[in-house]
Structure formats: C-alpha cells, structure tokens
N, C-alpha and C positions, 0 to 999 in steps of 0.2 A: 590518526583519526579512528579511534576504536568506537564502534557502536555497541552499546551495552543494553539497549532497551528495544523490544519489539512491542508495538501496541497494535492490536488487531481489534477492530470494531466489527462485530457481526450482528446485524439486525436480527432480533429475536423472532419477529413475527413476519411471515411471508404470506402473500395472498395472490400468487399467480401460478401459471402452469409449470413453473420450474421448481416449485416448493420442495418436493422430496429429492429430486435430482440435485438441487443446489445445496440443500442441507447436507446431503452425503458428501458432496464435493467440499464444502467448508469443513466438515468433520475430518475428512482425509488431509486437508491442508494443515489443520491444527495439529493433527497427529504427526505429520511430517516435521513441523516446526519443533515440537516437543522432542522428537528423536534426534535431530541433527543440529539444531541451533546452538550457537555459542553465546547466547544472550539471555537476558531476563525476558520472559514472555508474559504478556498481560492480555489475554483475550477478554474482551468486554462485550456484554450483550446489549448495553444501552449506550447511546451517545453521551448521556449525562455522566455515567460511570467513567467512560473513557476520557471525556474532557476534564473531569475532576482529577483523574490520574495524570493527565498531561500537565495540568496546572502545578501539580506537586513535583513532577519530574521535568519541568521545562528547561532545566539547566543541563539535561543529558541529551545525547544524540539519540533521537527516537526514530525508528523505522516505522513509517505509517503505511497501513494497508486497511482496506475496508471493502465490504461488499457495497454495491450501489444502493440496494434497498428499493422496495416497491414505491416508496414515496420520496426517493432520492435522499434519504436520510444519511447515506454514506457521503454523499457530496457535501451536505450541510456540515457533517462531522469534520471532514477534512478541512473545509474552509475555516471552521472555528478553531481546530487544532493548529492550523498554520498561524492564525492570529496570535494564539498563545505562544507559539514557538518564536514568532517574530520574522518568519520568512516563508515563502512558498516552497517548502522542501518537497522533495520527490515523494510521491504517493502512488501506490498501486491499488487500482480498483479491480475487484473480482466480480464477475457476472457471467451467467450463461447467456444472457440476452445481448447479442452482439450489436444490436441497435444503439446501445449506450456509447459505442465508439463515436457516434455522431457528435456528442457533446464532449466526451473525454478527450478526443484528439485536439480540441481547442482549449481545454482546461489546462492552465499553466502547470508545468512540471508534473504531469500525471501520465501514467501508463495503464494499460488494460490487459487483463488476461482471463480467458476461460479455459486455458490449457495449464495443467499441473507443471509442465516443464518450465514455463515462464515464471510461475510463482516461485518455484524452487530456485531457479537461476537468480531471481531477484534477491532472495535471502542470502544465497551464496556470495553475491557481489560484496556484501558487507563483512565477510569473513576475514579479509585482508586487514592488516594494521597500517598499511601505507595508504594515505589519502589519495595519492595520484592513481594507484592501482584500483581503488574502489571506484573512483570517478571513470576511469577507463573501462572497467568491467560493466558499469551501469550504462555508459554510452554504447558499448557493444550490444548489451541486452536491448536497449531502446531500438537500435538499428534492426535487430533480429525481430522484435515485435512489429516494428513498422513494416518490414518486408512481409512478415506472415499475414498481417491483416490488411496490407496495402493501404496504409495510412501514414500520415506524418504528424507526430506530436509536437506540442508547443512547449519547447524547453529553453530556459535561460541558463546562463553560465553559473548562476549561484544556487543551483538546485540542491546542493549539499551544504549550504551555509546555515549554521545554527548560531545566531547572534548572541544568545544567552550563554 
C-alpha cells in the first residue's frame, strides 16, 4: 500500500487571534513536507481547488490534512473529499485552537495536532510500503496523540480503505 499523493488544504484567509502564528506554523509544515516527503505534494489554498484535484486523483491513495479554518471550512473540505474518495479515510486537522478537539474527537477517523512532532509523525507513517506497518504506525500515533491531549478519537477499522 504505497501512498503517492499528499493533499493539503490550507485556508487562505484567517480572521482570528492566531492569524500570524498559525500562518507561520503552516508555512513550516509545508516546508517540512517539501523537504522530506516521498510523495507528490499538492498544497491548495481553496477547498474548490483541492476538491477538484481529489476528483481527478480519486483512484490514488491520498493523505488528507487540513487546517480547521475560522468558518470550519477544513471540516467541510474533509467531508466532501471523503465522499469523493468513497470512505471516511484518516484525516489530520491542524489548528492552534485546542478547543477544536471538542468536535474532532468525535469526527470519524480524524486526529488533531497543534504540535509539529505529530504532524511530522503522521507523514512518516506513510513512508513504509507494507500496509500492515502503515496501519500499526498510525495506530501508535493515534495513541500518542490521545495521551498527549487526553482524548479518545473515533476510529473504525477501515480508516485506510480506498475503495476506488
């Protein structure tokens, strides 16, 4: 199970107290991806652009990640992307606002990070070519994030299934 696509949706416009801090955080995350990822990288600034790309690439295994957005546009994006993919595949939400954990912990097959180490570990989980190793790495990451934030996420067994 080799993953060859990373799709990152980053909301262009921010209107909250985390603007500059979060913009810098996102820039650093993209810089990290570009330096170490072994995949095709598609950072998108609008959900329309990202969803169009997913429609074209829906037969590939896509790694989904998004910031939440001040209007929850990241959540809307992930929901629409999953419909195109045909399953509630794992997704990573980035946000400095930890209160988003209140809904993310219940959102199926989703994890949260405001820590660079978790974001980086998430991407590293997909570097293996063995499907069982990828799943085990992700399950270990989920446990680490749950311990760190003292939450329990809502995961099903099929979080890595790509029906197309």
